[in-house]
Backbone as a chain_set.jsonl record, in Angstrom:
{"seq": "MTEKTDSSSLEDYLRTLYGLADADGRVRAVDVARALKVSKPSVHRAVNLLAAQGYVTADPYAPIVLTEAGRKRGQALQLRYDTIEHFLVNELGVDPATAAEDAHGIEHALSPDTTERWMERFGTGAD", "coords": {"N": [[-69.356, -100.979, -28.235], [-66.653, -98.902, -27.535], [-63.31, -98.372, -28.733], [-60.536, -97.858, -26.664], [-57.749, -95.997, -26.622], [-56.295, -93.665, -26.201], [-54.066, -91.605, -24.167], [-55.229, -91.048, -21.626], [-57.123, -93.05, -21.501], [-55.475, -95.297, -21.583], [-54.298, -94.981, -19.127], [-56.545, -95.488, -17.57], [-56.912, -98.197, -18.163], [-54.512, -99.225, -17.068], [-54.763, -98.518, -14.352], [-57.033, -99.989, -13.744], [-56.095, -102.599, -14.248], [-54.18, -102.718, -12.229], [-55.856, -102.553, -9.975], [-57.312, -104.923, -10.212], [-55.466, -106.942, -10.175], [-53.962, -109.976, -8.988], [-52.014, -111.245, -6.203], [-49.664, -111.87, -7.491], [-49.621, -110.146, -9.545], [-51.174, -110.769, -11.733], [-53.794, -110.713, -14.189], [-56.919, -111.391, -15.702], [-57.921, -110.915, -19.068], [-60.649, -110.861, -19.649], [-61.774, -110.031, -17.26], [-60.879, -107.413, -17.085], [-62.144, -106.358, -19.322], [-64.835, -106.573, -18.525], [-64.828, -104.877, -16.258], [-64.236, -102.369, -17.348], [-66.152, -102.179, -19.231], [-65.771, -102.765, -21.983], [-64.809, -104.305, -25.118], [-63.166, -107.539, -25.426], [-61.221, -107.587, -27.542], [-60.572, -104.836, -27.571], [-59.367, -104.579, -25.073], [-57.118, -106.182, -25.518], [-55.777, -104.691, -27.493], [-55.143, -102.361, -26.046], [-53.578, -103.504, -24.022], [-51.427, -104.409, -25.521], [-50.278, -101.962, -26.217], [-49.616, -101.025, -23.652], [-47.792, -103.003, -22.981], [-45.757, -102.44, -24.783], [-44.82, -100.169, -23.612], [-43.677, -101.149, -21.392], [-45.149, -101.77, -19.129], [-46.707, -104.052, -18.743], [-46.7, -107.625, -19.261], [-47.709, -109.807, -21.793], [-48.837, -112.756, -22.934], [-50.185, -114.849, -25.494], [-53.25, -116.41, -24.636], [-52.718, -116.438, -21.94], [-52.673, -115.067, -18.612], [-52.66, -111.47, -18.198], [-49.813, -109.782, -17.073], [-48.667, -107.611, -14.661], [-45.757, -105.638, -14.789], [-42.971, -104.677, -12.683], [-42.666, -101.944, -13.062], [-45.206, -101.41, -14.065], [-46.799, -102.01, -11.854], [-45.948, -100.033, -10.06], [-46.632, -97.672, -11.459], [-49.389, -98.095, -11.78], [-50.171, -98.099, -9.094], [-49.548, -95.459, -8.43], [-51.343, -94.11, -10.101], [-53.759, -95.01, -9.016], [-53.566, -93.916, -6.458], [-53.631, -91.188, -7.1], [-56.239, -90.944, -8.132], [-57.724, -91.771, -5.851], [-57.019, -89.749, -4.066], [-58.174, -87.453, -5.203], [-60.896, -88.206, -5.221], [-61.319, -88.56, -2.46], [-60.922, -85.918, -1.532], [-63.083, -84.62, -2.814], [-65.303, -85.852, -1.601], [-64.819, -85.639, 1.224], [-63.917, -83.028, 1.743], [-65.456, -81.286, 0.191], [-67.971, -82.319, 0.385], [-69.307, -83.787, -1.549], [-71.554, -86.13, -2.983], [-70.754, -89.595, -2.716], [-71.032, -91.278, -5.056], [-71.221, -89.427, -7.141], [-68.814, -88.12, -6.717], [-67.002, -90.165, -7.355], [-67.402, -90.424, -10.11], [-66.775, -87.807, -10.964], [-64.115, -87.608, -10.074], [-62.893, -89.374, -11.78], [-62.949, -87.973, -14.199], [-61.531, -85.642, -13.54], [-58.999, -86.568, -12.791], [-57.507, -87.039, -15.112], [-57.114, -84.567, -16.144], [-55.337, -83.145, -14.653], [-52.022, -81.937, -14.294], [-48.846, -83.568, -13.652], [-47.395, -81.973, -11.804], [-49.408, -80.357, -10.635], [-50.949, -82.373, -9.478], [-49.128, -83.384, -7.595], [-48.818, -81.137, -5.924], [-51.437, -80.895, -5.019], [-51.682, -83.238, -3.502], [-49.79, -82.724, -1.548], [-50.95, -80.541, -0.282], [-53.605, -81.314, 0.454], [-53.507, -83.928, 1.284], [-53.37, -87.503, 0.727], [-55.595, -89.098, 0.552], [-55.231, -91.54, 1.532], [-54.503, -91.024, 3.985]], "CA": [[-68.268, -100.668, -27.335], [-65.649, -98.124, -28.232], [-61.921, -98.688, -28.455], [-59.916, -96.836, -25.844], [-56.308, -96.09, -26.751], [-55.582, -92.434, -25.894], [-53.282, -91.743, -22.936], [-56.085, -91.137, -20.443], [-57.727, -94.378, -21.5], [-54.448, -96.254, -21.18], [-54.201, -94.852, -17.671], [-57.693, -96.212, -17.018], [-56.593, -99.623, -18.251], [-53.461, -99.574, -16.121], [-55.323, -98.427, -13.002], [-57.926, -101.14, -13.6], [-55.232, -103.773, -14.122], [-53.614, -102.665, -10.879], [-56.914, -102.859, -9.017], [-57.79, -106.299, -10.361], [-54.353, -107.898, -10.138], [-53.781, -110.814, -7.808], [-50.75, -110.987, -5.504], [-48.567, -112.041, -8.441], [-49.757, -109.15, -10.602], [-51.872, -111.354, -12.885], [-55.178, -110.295, -14.423], [-57.508, -111.952, -16.92], [-58.446, -109.897, -19.985], [-62.107, -110.826, -19.544], [-62.111, -109.241, -16.077], [-60.642, -106.018, -17.454], [-63.228, -105.992, -20.244], [-66.049, -106.378, -17.722], [-64.684, -103.711, -15.377], [-64.248, -101.142, -18.143], [-67.279, -102.258, -20.171], [-65.233, -102.728, -23.341], [-64.657, -105.637, -25.691], [-61.866, -108.173, -25.206], [-60.236, -107.076, -28.505], [-60.126, -103.514, -27.121], [-58.423, -104.827, -23.986], [-55.875, -106.692, -26.094], [-55.082, -103.572, -28.143], [-54.579, -101.515, -24.992], [-52.523, -104.266, -23.352], [-50.255, -104.388, -26.401], [-49.664, -100.641, -26.062], [-49.008, -100.993, -22.326], [-46.623, -103.885, -23.039], [-44.712, -101.697, -25.501], [-44.312, -99.176, -22.669], [-43.019, -101.867, -20.308], [-45.995, -101.868, -17.943], [-47.274, -105.394, -18.621], [-46.331, -108.652, -20.225], [-48.932, -110.479, -22.22], [-48.665, -113.862, -23.872], [-51.497, -115.369, -25.905], [-53.925, -117.408, -23.802], [-52.185, -116.387, -20.572], [-53.083, -113.825, -17.948], [-51.851, -110.267, -18.32], [-49.01, -109.681, -15.851], [-48.064, -106.301, -14.426], [-44.335, -105.594, -14.462], [-42.727, -103.825, -11.52], [-42.984, -100.573, -13.498], [-46.663, -101.346, -14.165], [-47.343, -101.95, -10.489], [-45.659, -98.713, -9.489], [-47.444, -96.665, -12.15], [-50.776, -98.364, -11.418], [-50.363, -97.638, -7.716], [-49.551, -93.988, -8.464], [-52.609, -93.697, -10.708], [-54.821, -95.268, -8.044], [-53.418, -92.929, -5.399], [-54.111, -89.913, -7.638], [-57.7, -91.043, -8.173], [-58.228, -91.811, -4.474], [-56.805, -88.427, -3.482], [-59.198, -86.551, -5.743], [-62.195, -88.658, -4.728], [-61.346, -88.255, -1.025], [-61.106, -84.478, -1.417], [-64.448, -84.266, -3.215], [-66.257, -86.344, -0.6], [-64.565, -85.195, 2.599], [-63.709, -81.582, 1.857], [-66.531, -80.556, -0.471], [-69.257, -82.917, 0.706], [-69.934, -84.334, -2.745], [-72.059, -87.495, -2.872], [-69.703, -90.52, -3.15], [-71.195, -91.741, -6.439], [-70.867, -88.296, -7.994], [-67.381, -87.897, -6.538], [-66.284, -91.189, -8.114], [-67.498, -90.054, -11.526], [-66.026, -86.57, -11.16], [-62.69, -87.892, -9.889], [-62.426, -90.018, -13.01], [-62.703, -86.939, -15.197], [-60.523, -84.694, -13.059], [-57.673, -87.18, -12.687], [-56.787, -86.954, -16.379], [-56.919, -83.165, -16.5], [-54.302, -82.55, -13.809], [-50.619, -82.204, -14.612], [-48.146, -84.196, -12.521], [-47.055, -80.955, -10.819], [-50.629, -80.012, -9.911], [-51.299, -83.536, -8.654], [-48.203, -83.421, -6.465], [-49.154, -80.041, -5.016], [-52.733, -81.244, -4.43], [-51.43, -84.238, -2.481], [-49.081, -82.064, -0.446], [-51.867, -79.618, 0.407], [-54.833, -81.919, 0.99], [-53.299, -85.321, 1.662], [-53.447, -88.475, -0.36], [-56.8, -89.934, 0.603], [-54.842, -92.718, 2.304], [-54.104, -90.5, 5.309]], "C": [[-67.186, -99.945, -28.119], [-64.252, -98.567, -27.823], [-61.306, -97.539, -27.684], [-58.403, -96.969, -25.976], [-55.585, -94.771, -26.481], [-54.926, -92.559, -24.523], [-54.151, -91.822, -21.683], [-56.759, -92.502, -20.365], [-56.709, -95.449, -21.125], [-54.205, -96.178, -19.681], [-55.356, -95.58, -16.993], [-57.438, -97.717, -17.044], [-55.567, -100.01, -17.196], [-53.963, -99.519, -14.685], [-56.255, -99.608, -12.741], [-57.127, -102.425, -13.446], [-54.644, -103.848, -12.719], [-54.663, -103.07, -9.831], [-57.392, -104.3, -9.05], [-56.705, -107.353, -10.158], [-54.339, -108.711, -8.847], [-52.406, -110.512, -7.208], [-49.536, -111.104, -6.424], [-48.649, -111.059, -9.609], [-50.477, -109.651, -11.838], [-53.329, -110.92, -12.939], [-55.662, -110.97, -15.706], [-58.108, -110.831, -17.761], [-59.958, -109.766, -19.856], [-62.539, -109.99, -18.339], [-61.909, -107.753, -16.334], [-61.765, -105.525, -18.363], [-64.52, -105.727, -19.478], [-65.974, -105.094, -16.902], [-64.795, -102.398, -16.153], [-65.39, -101.084, -19.159], [-66.822, -102.022, -21.614], [-65.114, -104.16, -23.844], [-63.276, -106.21, -25.372], [-60.841, -107.736, -26.265], [-59.72, -105.676, -28.134], [-59.11, -103.65, -25.989], [-57.086, -105.275, -24.56], [-55.089, -105.594, -26.801], [-54.417, -102.677, -27.102], [-53.419, -102.222, -24.285], [-51.261, -104.292, -24.21], [-49.527, -103.05, -26.305], [-48.968, -100.522, -24.704], [-47.765, -101.885, -22.265], [-45.462, -103.187, -23.73], [-44.076, -100.636, -24.606], [-43.648, -99.823, -21.453], [-43.843, -102.029, -19.048], [-46.592, -103.253, -17.707], [-46.541, -106.343, -19.556], [-47.614, -109.397, -20.553], [-48.588, -111.521, -23.275], [-50.04, -114.373, -24.251], [-51.988, -116.463, -24.954], [-53.376, -117.486, -22.38], [-52.681, -115.102, -19.923], [-52.135, -112.671, -18.296], [-51.085, -110.151, -17.001], [-48.411, -108.281, -15.773], [-46.574, -106.46, -14.152], [-44.17, -104.751, -13.199], [-43.052, -102.369, -11.865], [-44.496, -100.389, -13.602], [-47.323, -101.262, -12.803], [-47.141, -100.569, -9.881], [-46.522, -97.637, -10.135], [-48.921, -96.85, -11.817], [-51.089, -97.881, -10.011], [-50.418, -96.111, -7.669], [-50.853, -93.457, -9.055], [-53.769, -93.897, -9.737], [-54.766, -94.248, -6.913], [-53.925, -91.562, -5.859], [-55.637, -89.882, -7.642], [-58.284, -90.977, -6.757], [-58.113, -90.448, -3.793], [-57.893, -87.458, -3.922], [-60.572, -86.922, -5.195], [-62.352, -88.318, -3.239], [-61.607, -86.769, -0.795], [-62.552, -84.089, -1.728], [-65.47, -84.667, -2.154], [-66.058, -85.656, 0.747], [-64.367, -83.698, 2.767], [-64.866, -80.779, 1.265], [-67.912, -81.123, -0.199], [-70.016, -83.463, -0.491], [-70.392, -85.77, -2.459], [-71.006, -88.46, -3.407], [-69.831, -91.011, -4.601], [-70.807, -90.643, -7.43], [-69.373, -88.031, -7.918], [-66.56, -88.907, -7.332], [-66.266, -90.846, -9.599], [-66.665, -88.805, -11.817], [-64.517, -86.8, -11.039], [-62.102, -88.532, -11.137], [-62.128, -88.984, -14.085], [-61.575, -86.008, -14.809], [-59.118, -85.289, -13.119], [-56.86, -87.031, -13.968], [-56.477, -85.519, -16.781], [-55.767, -82.517, -15.734], [-52.901, -82.915, -14.295], [-49.974, -82.921, -13.431], [-47.79, -83.189, -11.425], [-48.275, -80.575, -9.98], [-51.051, -81.148, -8.992], [-50.418, -83.596, -7.416], [-48.538, -82.335, -5.449], [-50.477, -80.312, -4.298], [-52.512, -82.209, -3.27], [-50.716, -83.622, -1.282], [-50.048, -81.206, 0.379], [-53.011, -80.323, 1.115], [-54.676, -83.365, 1.437], [-53.552, -86.224, 0.484], [-54.732, -89.275, -0.403], [-56.53, -91.212, 1.373], [-54.436, -92.322, 3.717], [-55.095, -90.901, 6.37]], "O": [[-66.848, -100.337, -29.236], [-64.038, -99.067, -26.719], [-61.529, -96.374, -28.014], [-57.826, -97.945, -25.496], [-54.355, -94.749, -26.527], [-55.197, -93.513, -23.792], [-53.84, -92.586, -20.769], [-56.942, -93.044, -19.275], [-57.044, -96.404, -20.425], [-53.937, -97.193, -19.038], [-55.167, -96.218, -15.957], [-57.713, -98.421, -16.072], [-55.735, -101.015, -16.505], [-53.623, -100.387, -13.88], [-56.266, -100.162, -11.642], [-57.452, -103.256, -12.597], [-54.616, -104.912, -12.101], [-54.372, -103.84, -8.915], [-57.827, -104.838, -8.032], [-57.011, -108.534, -9.989], [-54.657, -108.209, -7.769], [-51.716, -109.606, -7.675], [-48.496, -110.501, -6.159], [-47.852, -111.127, -10.545], [-50.398, -109.02, -12.892], [-54.003, -110.777, -11.919], [-54.91, -111.103, -16.671], [-58.729, -109.91, -17.23], [-60.489, -108.659, -19.947], [-63.565, -109.312, -18.396], [-62.684, -106.926, -15.853], [-62.273, -104.417, -18.194], [-65.219, -104.754, -19.761], [-66.93, -104.32, -16.853], [-65.382, -101.431, -15.666], [-65.574, -100.084, -19.853], [-67.388, -101.214, -22.351], [-65.298, -105.111, -23.084], [-62.337, -105.468, -25.083], [-59.679, -107.53, -25.916], [-58.549, -105.371, -28.364], [-58.115, -102.926, -25.949], [-56.035, -104.797, -24.132], [-53.861, -105.565, -26.718], [-53.261, -102.284, -27.26], [-52.399, -101.601, -23.987], [-50.15, -104.208, -23.685], [-48.297, -103.01, -26.311], [-47.864, -99.984, -24.613], [-46.798, -101.559, -21.577], [-44.312, -103.325, -23.311], [-42.926, -100.249, -24.816], [-43.12, -99.127, -20.586], [-43.304, -102.387, -18.001], [-46.947, -103.585, -16.576], [-45.866, -105.931, -20.5], [-48.482, -109.588, -19.702], [-48.11, -111.197, -24.362], [-50.963, -114.341, -23.438], [-51.22, -117.327, -24.532], [-53.555, -118.494, -21.697], [-53.065, -114.159, -20.615], [-50.972, -112.88, -18.639], [-51.646, -110.395, -15.933], [-47.736, -107.827, -16.697], [-46.174, -107.323, -13.37], [-45.141, -104.175, -12.707], [-43.642, -101.65, -11.058], [-45.013, -99.325, -13.262], [-48.294, -100.528, -12.62], [-48.048, -100.008, -9.265], [-47.079, -96.786, -9.442], [-49.631, -95.87, -11.595], [-52.156, -97.316, -9.767], [-51.239, -95.539, -6.953], [-51.404, -92.47, -8.567], [-54.659, -93.051, -9.645], [-55.804, -93.767, -6.459], [-54.578, -90.855, -5.092], [-56.247, -88.906, -7.207], [-59.222, -90.223, -6.498], [-58.998, -90.045, -3.039], [-58.46, -86.733, -3.105], [-61.324, -86.053, -4.755], [-63.406, -87.841, -2.818], [-62.426, -86.406, 0.048], [-63.167, -83.321, -0.989], [-66.39, -83.908, -1.848], [-67.011, -85.151, 1.341], [-64.63, -83.16, 3.843], [-65.215, -79.716, 1.778], [-68.918, -80.487, -0.513], [-71.24, -83.587, -0.447], [-69.7, -86.527, -1.778], [-70.411, -88.189, -4.45], [-68.822, -91.142, -5.294], [-70.144, -90.907, -8.433], [-68.735, -87.749, -8.933], [-65.537, -88.552, -7.917], [-65.235, -90.965, -10.261], [-65.935, -88.759, -12.807], [-63.737, -86.247, -11.814], [-60.958, -88.266, -11.505], [-61.142, -89.117, -14.81], [-60.756, -85.627, -15.646], [-58.16, -84.594, -13.459], [-55.637, -86.908, -13.907], [-55.658, -85.288, -17.671], [-55.279, -81.457, -16.125], [-52.636, -84.061, -14.659], [-50.507, -82.882, -12.322], [-47.873, -83.514, -10.241], [-48.185, -80.481, -8.756], [-51.464, -80.913, -7.856], [-50.908, -83.833, -6.312], [-48.54, -82.59, -4.245], [-50.623, -79.999, -3.116], [-53.075, -82.033, -2.19], [-51.008, -83.963, -0.136], [-49.954, -81.165, 1.606], [-53.353, -79.977, 2.246], [-55.635, -83.963, 1.923], [-53.9, -85.777, -0.609], [-54.931, -90.063, -1.327], [-57.457, -91.891, 1.815], [-54.073, -93.166, 4.536], [-54.924, -90.552, 7.538]]}, "num_chains": 1, "name": "protein.A"}
């Protein structure tokens, strides 16, 4: 298993944390490791970086907790992903499995400005 710490990988961690979080914003590291197919030490390294950015709090032997900033950023990342995936499936007719994989790659290549314009032009996927 490889360690993921570049910015796109941290976005993957944050989006995954957002998707797995319970109503109180709590997530177990083991669940993140399973979802991303990485080791628990890799999750802990990424969580420490996200904590330094103010997106999560993490105490030893306790669940990871999304901060309000983490929830907002995670939601924005999920919306970006969903928008791209929706476009690929519904506008281009791409197979959903392929669209999911492609959306994952595309989401990290788009600038915030391009993402915003994409959403304005084609909708958010939540429409």
